[in-house]
Phi, psi and omega in degrees: 000133179275139178249053173084005178217151180292153171293155183305318181293322181292323175297318179294319181296321179292313182297319185266004184305313179296328177290324178293322177296314180294320176302321180293316181298311183293318179295319180298311175299321180295316183288325177292323177297325179292338180164151177306137188225146162280174177294317180299316180296319178299315179301311180299318180291324175300312178299316183293309187290337179256018181055037179062019176281339178239106173250118191247135176291140179302321178295320177293319179298319181296319178297317177300312179298322178297317181295316180295326175298312178300325180282350181081017179269337179219147176236152183252123176226118176051045176079006178239143180260137180235145178277148176257169176306320178297322176295319178300313182296316176301317180297318179298314181295317181296318179297315177305307183294317179303313181300316179298319182292318180294320178299315180298319181291323178300327179295339180288346176300331174301324177292320183292319182272355178084013184285000000 
């Protein structure tokens, strides 16, 4: 029974939802960058490259790929997805920003431990 607040796992899922969505975009660009992919191949490669920390539903991945196609970051040719120059640039910018963010968040461990 909930007492007016979310359970810890539900809270985490809510808090980190935007990071999961960004991570999906970045992972999708990354696996397509590694080589033209079908949706199934992209799903399997995301799982493989992330040590199975990201298991993506094919329908969700298909929506992500469709969105990236609409943005001009990925193109679909004969059932396979290819990254475009715009997608490569977006991936580079996202990776740089992601790394900065992760470094900043890692610095917060000092607050946790009282350093």
